[in-house]
N, C-alpha and C positions, 0 to 999 in steps of 0.2 A: 759242506761235509760230504754230500752225495749229489752227483750230477748224472742224470739219466737222459740220454738223447736218442730219440727215434727208435725205441726198443721194440723189437719184434721177437716173439718166442712161440715155437710149437715143438713138440717132441719129435715130430717127423721132419721139421725144417720146411714144411709146406703148409699152405692154408688147409683148414682154418687155424688162425693164430689164437693162442690163449692171451697173449699180450700183443697189441697192434699199434704201432707208431706212438708209443707212450713216451712222453718227455716229462721230467719232473726234477726240480731242484730243491734239495732239502738243506737249508742253511745250518751251519754249526749252531748248537744250542737249541734246536727245535725239538719240541715234543709233538711228534706226528702220530695221529691215530689213523689207521687205514680201515675204512668201513665199506661194506658192500655185501650183497647176497652171496650165498654159497655158490662157488663155481665162477665167480666174476674175475678171478685171477690174483686175489690178494696173496695167497701163499706162494704162488709162482713168482710174483714180484719180489717178495721177501727172499726167496731162495735164490733169485737172480742177483740181488744186491749182495747176499752172503757169498756168492761165487759157487754155490752148489749146482746151479744150472748155467750153461753157456748160452748167451743170446743167439738167436738165429741171425739177427742183424741188429745194428745199433751199438750203443756204447754206454757203459756204466763206469763212472769214475768216483773214487772216494779217497779222501785224505785222512781217514781214520787210522790212527797208529795201532789200535787194538779194538777188536769188536767182540762184545759179549753177546751170547745168544741163549734165549730161553725158548726151547721148542714147545710145540703144542703137546699137551698130555694125551697120549694115545690110549694107554691102558695101565694096569697094575701088574703086568706080566713078570716083573722082576721082584715082586714083593717078598718072595722067599729067599732071595739071594742074600747070603750072610755077610753083609758089609755094613760097617757103621758109617755114620755121617762123616766123621773125621777121616776114616780110611778112604772114602769116596773122594772127598775134597783133596786129600793128600795125593791121590793118584793123578788128579787133574793138575795139581801144583807141579808135579814132576813132568807131566806132559808139556806144560808151559815153560819148563826150565826155570821156575822160580825157586831161588835158593832158600829164602826165609820162610820157615814153617809157621812163624807167627802170623802170617797173612791169613791162615785158615781161621783162627779164632777171631781175628779182626773182622773178617767178612761175616762170620756167624754173629758177631756182636752187632754188626750193621743191620742185620735183619732180625735181631732179638731172638736168636736161636742157639746161643752159646751153651745153654743148659742141656741141649739135645746132642751135643757133639759125639757122645759115645753110645748113642742109641742106634739100633739097627734101622736102616732105611725103610725096611718093610713094616716097621711098627709105627711109622709116622702117619698122621692124617693127611688128607689131600692138601690142605692149606699149609701144613708144616713142610711137606715134601716140596711144595712149590717155592717156599721161602729158601729151602736148601738149593734148589735149582738156580734161584736168583743169586744166592751167595756164590755159587760156582761160576756163574756168568760174570760176576764182578771181580773175580780173581785176575790179577794182572792190571787192574785199573783201566778198564775200557773207556774210550771217549765216545764210542757209539754202542748203544745197547739195543738189541733187536729182540722183540718178544712176539710170540704167536699165540694169541688168545690167552693171556696170563691168568684170567679169572675162571676159565673153564674147569669144572670139577673141584672148585675151591669154595669152602663155606663163606658165608657173608662176612663174618668177622675178619677172617683172613684176607678176603678181598679188600676190605677197607684198609687193613694194615699194609698190604702189598701196594695198593695205589697211593697211599700216603707216603710210603717210602719212595716210590718212583717219582712222585711230585717233588719231594725233598731233594732227591738225587739230581733232578733236572734244575730246580730253582737255585740250590745252594752250590752245586758243583758243575753246572753247565754241561752235564752229560747229554749228548744228543740221543733221543729215544725214538724208535720207530716201533709201533705196536699194532698188530692186527687185532681188531676189536669187534666183539659181539656185545660187549658191555657198553651200551650207548650212554647211560648216565655217567660212567667213569670217563668215557671219551670226551663228553661235553664239558665235564668239570676240570679235567686235567690237561687237555691238549692245548698247545698254542696254535696248531694247524690240524686240519682234517683233510684226508685224501679219500674222496668218495669214488669207488670204482663200480663200473657197470660194463660187463662184457669186454674186458681187456683194455678198457679206457678209464681215465680218471679225471677228476676235477678237484683242484686244490682250493681250499677255502678256510676261513676262520670258523670256530665253533658258532659264532653269532650268525655268520652267513649260512652255515649249514642248517641251523635251526630255521632260518627264514626261508631258505630255498627248498628244504626237504621235509621238515617236521611240521611246518605250519600250513602246508598245502591241504586243501580240503577237496 
């Protein structure tokens, strides 16, 4: 699904590099959690895969037909903007040139948010708003879903619901998922592979290997 070869990146094009000689293959159908301390290059890696950043050198190839993206929640600055859930998703539907309006309610039903279709976005809780962002990312039927810290700012109940949905999406529909994670229990429980990053480099392993190599050290 995603092939990364000898990736280097810095905003100046010069050393020091945020990503340095990074190579990674993510097979189709993988649920990959990207772990690491702040500043290690996780978000830069994701933004490079999405095409938001151009590599200084190296290559990123993907055969995904459509990519869905759930960005990290930054703030609630648009809470007072008078737009309903349905209106927001309908705007995104038009942006994707999807003709069928029924897809809006179908995606809301997927995340159990159909009852909130005509509520203002600013009236939703953090967990509810994150489910709507997930519904938006699923419009168009992506075969690759990319998430940046999906549980940040979300209540515990909504976290369980969101991760349960992501696991179902992966297991039953074979959607490839790449998720930057600070939620270690969720990463260990849901991932098929973990990519542990340190200072622009990474190590690919299974959750069992990660537990043995990083969590059980004394």
